[in-house]
C-alpha positions as CSV (number, residue, x, y, z in Angstrom):
1,X,14.9,9.5,27.0
2,X,11.5,11.1,27.6
3,X,8.4,9.1,27.0
4,X,6.2,9.6,24.0
5,X,2.5,10.4,23.9
6,X,0.2,7.4,23.8
7,X,-3.5,7.9,23.1
8,X,-4.4,5.2,25.7
9,X,-1.9,3.2,27.7
10,X,-2.1,-0.2,26.1
11,X,-2.7,-3.4,27.9
12,X,-0.1,-5.3,25.9
13,X,3.2,-3.6,26.7
14,X,5.7,-5.9,24.9
15,X,6.7,-4.9,21.4
16,X,7.2,-7.6,18.8
17,X,10.7,-8.6,17.9
18,X,9.7,-10.7,15.0
19,X,11.9,-10.7,11.9
20,X,10.5,-9.5,8.6
21,X,8.2,-12.1,7.1
22,X,6.1,-12.4,3.9
23,X,3.1,-10.0,3.9
24,X,0.6,-12.8,3.6
25,X,-3.0,-12.2,2.6
26,X,-4.9,-9.0,3.0
27,X,-6.6,-10.1,6.2
28,X,-3.3,-11.1,7.9
29,X,-1.8,-7.8,6.9
30,X,-4.7,-5.8,8.2
31,X,-4.7,-7.7,11.5
32,X,-0.9,-7.3,11.9
33,X,-1.2,-3.6,11.4
34,X,-4.0,-3.2,13.9
35,X,-1.8,-5.1,16.4
36,X,1.0,-2.6,15.9
37,X,-1.4,0.3,16.5
38,X,-2.9,-1.3,19.5
39,X,0.5,-1.9,21.1
40,X,0.7,1.9,21.0
41,X,-2.9,2.2,22.4
42,X,-4.8,3.7,19.5
43,X,-6.9,2.9,16.4
44,X,-7.6,4.6,13.1
45,X,-10.3,4.7,10.4
46,X,-10.4,2.2,7.6
47,X,-9.0,4.8,5.1
48,X,-6.1,5.6,7.4
49,X,-5.5,1.9,8.2
50,X,-5.2,1.2,4.5
51,X,-2.5,3.8,4.2
52,X,-0.5,2.3,7.0
53,X,-1.0,-1.4,6.2
54,X,1.9,-3.7,6.6
55,X,3.1,-4.9,3.2
56,X,1.9,-1.9,1.3
57,X,-1.1,0.4,1.1
58,X,-4.6,-0.8,0.7
59,X,-7.7,1.0,-0.4
60,X,-10.5,1.8,2.1
61,X,-12.8,-0.6,0.3
62,X,-10.2,-3.4,0.8
63,X,-10.0,-2.8,4.5
64,X,-13.8,-2.7,4.8
65,X,-13.9,-5.9,2.8
66,X,-11.7,-7.6,5.4
67,X,-14.1,-6.5,8.2
68,X,-17.1,-7.7,6.3
69,X,-15.5,-11.1,5.8
70,X,-15.9,-11.9,9.5
71,X,-12.4,-11.4,10.9
72,X,-11.8,-10.7,14.6
73,X,-11.7,-7.0,13.9
74,X,-14.7,-4.7,14.0
75,X,-15.6,-1.1,13.1
76,X,-16.6,0.9,16.2
77,X,-17.3,4.6,16.1
78,X,-15.5,4.7,12.7
79,X,-12.4,3.0,14.1
80,X,-11.0,-0.4,13.3
81,X,-10.3,-2.3,16.5
82,X,-9.9,-5.8,18.0
83,X,-11.8,-6.9,21.1
84,X,-8.8,-6.1,23.2
85,X,-9.2,-2.3,22.6
86,X,-13.0,-2.1,22.3
87,X,-13.5,-0.6,25.7
88,X,-11.1,2.3,24.9
89,X,-12.8,3.3,21.7
90,X,-14.8,6.2,23.1
91,X,-11.7,7.9,24.5
92,X,-9.7,7.2,21.3
93,X,-12.6,8.6,19.2
94,X,-12.7,11.8,21.2
95,X,-9.0,12.2,20.7
96,X,-9.2,11.7,17.0
97,X,-12.1,14.2,16.8
98,X,-10.1,16.8,18.7
99,X,-7.0,16.4,16.5
100,X,-8.4,18.5,13.7
101,X,-8.7,21.5,16.0
102,X,-5.6,21.1,18.1
103,X,-3.0,20.0,15.6
104,X,-3.1,23.1,13.4
105,X,-2.6,25.3,16.5
106,X,0.3,23.2,17.7
107,X,2.2,22.4,14.5
108,X,3.6,26.0,14.0
109,X,5.0,25.9,17.5
110,X,6.6,22.5,16.9
111,X,8.1,23.6,13.6
112,X,9.4,26.8,15.3
113,X,11.0,24.8,18.0
114,X,12.7,22.5,15.4
115,X,14.0,25.6,13.6
116,X,15.5,26.9,16.9
117,X,17.0,23.5,17.6
118,X,18.8,23.0,14.3
119,X,20.0,26.6,14.2
120,X,21.6,26.3,17.7
121,X,22.6,22.7,17.6
122,X,24.6,22.0,14.4
123,X,25.2,18.4,15.4
124,X,21.4,17.6,14.9
125,X,21.2,16.1,11.4
126,X,17.6,15.0,11.1
127,X,14.4,15.7,13.0
128,X,11.0,14.0,12.7
129,X,7.8,14.8,14.6
130,X,6.4,11.6,16.2
131,X,3.8,10.8,18.9
132,X,0.2,11.9,18.8
133,X,0.8,15.0,16.7
134,X,2.0,12.7,13.9
135,X,-0.4,9.8,14.4
136,X,-3.6,11.9,14.4
137,X,-4.7,12.0,18.1
138,X,-3.2,15.2,19.4
139,X,-5.1,17.0,22.2
140,X,-4.2,20.3,23.8
141,X,-2.6,18.7,26.9
142,X,-0.2,16.5,25.0
143,X,3.5,17.2,24.5
144,X,5.2,16.9,21.1
145,X,7.6,14.0,20.5
146,X,10.7,14.4,18.3
147,X,12.9,11.7,16.8
148,X,16.4,12.8,16.1
149,X,19.5,11.7,14.2
150,X,22.7,13.4,15.5
151,X,26.4,13.3,14.9
152,X,28.3,10.5,16.5
153,X,29.1,11.0,20.2
154,X,26.5,13.6,20.8
155,X,23.3,11.8,21.8
156,X,23.4,13.1,25.4
157,X,24.3,16.5,24.3
158,X,21.2,16.5,22.1
159,X,19.1,15.3,25.0
160,X,20.3,18.1,27.2
161,X,19.8,20.7,24.4
162,X,16.2,19.6,23.8
163,X,15.4,19.8,27.5
164,X,17.0,23.2,27.9
165,X,15.4,24.7,24.8
166,X,12.2,22.9,25.7
167,X,12.1,24.5,29.1
168,X,12.6,27.9,27.6
169,X,10.0,27.2,25.0
170,X,7.5,25.9,27.6
171,X,7.9,29.1,29.8
172,X,6.4,31.0,26.9
173,X,3.4,28.6,27.0
174,X,2.7,28.4,30.7
175,X,-1.1,28.6,29.9
176,X,-1.0,25.4,27.9
177,X,-3.3,22.7,29.4
178,X,-1.6,19.9,31.2
179,X,-2.4,16.4,32.3
180,X,-0.6,13.9,34.6
181,X,2.1,13.3,32.0
182,X,2.9,16.9,31.0
183,X,2.5,18.7,34.3
184,X,5.8,20.2,35.6
185,X,6.7,22.5,38.5
186,X,7.8,25.5,36.4
187,X,6.2,25.1,33.0
188,X,4.3,22.4,31.1
189,X,6.3,19.8,29.3
190,X,5.8,20.7,25.6
191,X,8.7,19.5,23.4
192,X,10.4,16.2,24.2
193,X,12.8,13.7,22.8
194,X,11.3,10.3,21.9
195,X,14.2,8.7,20.1
196,X,17.8,9.9,19.6
197,X,20.1,8.0,17.3
198,X,23.7,8.6,16.4
199,X,24.4,8.6,12.7
200,X,26.5,5.4,12.9
201,X,23.7,3.6,14.7
202,X,21.6,4.1,11.5
203,X,23.9,2.2,9.2
204,X,22.7,-0.4,9.8
205,X,19.9,-0.1,12.4
206,X,20.2,-2.8,15.0
207,X,16.4,-3.2,14.8
208,X,14.4,-3.4,11.6
209,X,11.4,-5.2,13.0
210,X,7.8,-4.0,12.2
211,X,7.5,-1.9,15.3
212,X,10.6,0.1,14.5
213,X,9.6,0.3,10.9
214,X,6.2,1.7,12.0
215,X,8.0,4.3,14.1
216,X,9.5,5.5,10.8
217,X,6.2,5.1,9.0
218,X,4.1,7.1,11.5
219,X,6.5,9.9,12.0
220,X,6.7,13.2,10.0
221,X,10.2,14.1,8.8
222,X,10.7,17.8,8.9
223,X,14.5,18.4,8.7
224,X,17.4,16.4,7.2
225,X,15.2,14.7,4.7
226,X,18.1,13.4,2.6
227,X,19.5,11.6,5.6
228,X,16.1,10.2,6.6
229,X,15.7,8.8,3.1
230,X,19.2,7.4,3.2
231,X,18.4,5.6,6.4
232,X,15.3,4.0,4.9
233,X,17.1,3.0,1.7
234,X,20.1,1.4,3.5
235,X,17.9,-0.6,6.0
236,X,15.8,-2.7,3.7
237,X,14.0,-4.4,6.6
238,X,12.1,-1.2,7.1
239,X,10.6,-1.0,3.6
240,X,10.0,-4.7,3.6
241,X,7.5,-4.1,6.3
242,X,6.2,-0.8,4.9
243,X,7.0,-0.3,1.2
244,X,5.1,3.0,1.5
245,X,8.3,4.4,3.2
246,X,9.9,4.6,-0.2
247,X,7.1,6.8,-1.5
248,X,6.9,9.3,1.3
249,X,6.4,13.0,0.5
250,X,7.7,15.8,2.8
251,X,5.4,18.8,2.6
252,X,6.7,20.4,5.8
253,X,10.5,20.0,5.1
254,X,12.5,22.9,6.7
255,X,15.5,24.5,5.0
256,X,17.1,25.9,8.1
257,X,20.9,26.0,8.4
258,X,22.9,26.0,11.7
259,X,23.7,29.5,12.9
260,X,26.6,28.5,15.0
261,X,29.8,26.5,14.1
262,X,30.0,22.9,14.8
263,X,33.4,23.2,16.5
264,X,31.7,24.7,19.5
265,X,30.3,21.3,20.3
266,X,33.1,18.7,20.4
267,X,32.3,15.1,21.2
268,X,34.0,15.5,24.6
269,X,31.0,17.6,25.8
270,X,28.9,14.4,25.6
271,X,30.5,13.1,28.9
272,X,29.3,16.0,31.1
273,X,26.1,16.1,29.2
274,X,25.4,12.5,30.0
275,X,26.0,13.2,33.7
276,X,23.7,16.3,33.6
277,X,21.1,14.4,31.6
278,X,21.1,11.5,34.1
279,X,20.4,13.9,36.9
280,X,17.6,15.5,35.0
281,X,16.2,12.1,34.1
282,X,16.2,10.9,37.8
283,X,14.6,14.2,38.8
284,X,11.8,13.7,36.2
285,X,11.2,10.1,37.5
286,X,11.1,11.5,41.1
287,X,8.4,14.0,40.1
288,X,6.4,11.0,38.8
289,X,6.8,8.9,41.9
290,X,3.1,9.3,42.9
291,X,1.8,8.8,39.4
292,X,2.0,5.1,38.5
293,X,0.3,5.5,35.2
294,X,3.1,8.0,34.1
295,X,5.8,5.6,35.3
296,X,4.2,2.7,33.4
297,X,4.1,4.7,30.2
298,X,7.8,5.6,30.6
299,X,8.7,2.0,31.1
300,X,6.6,0.9,28.1
301,X,8.2,3.5,25.7
302,X,11.7,2.7,26.9
303,X,11.1,-1.0,26.2
304,X,9.9,-0.2,22.7
305,X,13.0,1.9,22.0
306,X,15.7,-0.5,23.2
307,X,18.6,-0.8,22.4
308,X,18.4,3.0,21.8
309,X,17.0,4.2,25.1
310,X,19.2,6.6,27.0
311,X,20.1,6.0,30.7
312,X,18.9,2.4,30.3
313,X,20.9,1.3,33.4
314,X,19.6,4.2,35.5
């Protein structure tokens, strides 16, 4: 599995495994939500924080009221942060400001890639955009993270397909700005897999903690909406943390259909795909051998995605 974009690599790298618990008062809910965001290394405005609050949406004035009541959180450069992330506020603020310019340029490319993926890979059942493009901090050097649900026995096949199509896509965008995380020998890394789930792994999800629920909350479903909604409906722990999931709208839903028959991709192909994917994974880690920050990010993201991370024993 390829790592997702983080706005700023967080100091705390251990996701919570706490079971669902009562939402508590507004202050507790706001502080818990800020904690989830900060584990991912970013912060948002009071209005956006209200939309994302654990236990159900709050108004901007309710969030501001929590800050005015003297909690440990504060408003810095328009962002709600705890003392732990205060030093990173300028960098996060710059990212948030650049999102408005960069995201509209990137989104058509991302949707075009998803169209190509679902047309050529009929075993891909659902796709959501995740990472900084979904969370509101996309800069031109970022890649685009995708969350997938695929037919059983085809996770590694999907991984190889995304990387192969991603390389072809990136070759057309060789002028794209890069950073230490997206720089590659032939072409910039542009489209990547963040989370790949088999359909059976969704019913039920092994994890329904607030961090996994937030992964659903912060992503943008763009294909296979009916299945995405079914996953949310049949895993009540997700909506216990974020009731807003049941009210989602899908303005960018794609209506693409596979252009090739599914019988071309039997489950048996997943075995060689796993071997090929493992080689590609090891190669990518080798290219990062002199970039400890990139390796640290990969390790963090893989911990947050367990038990769903690919090549976990590699």
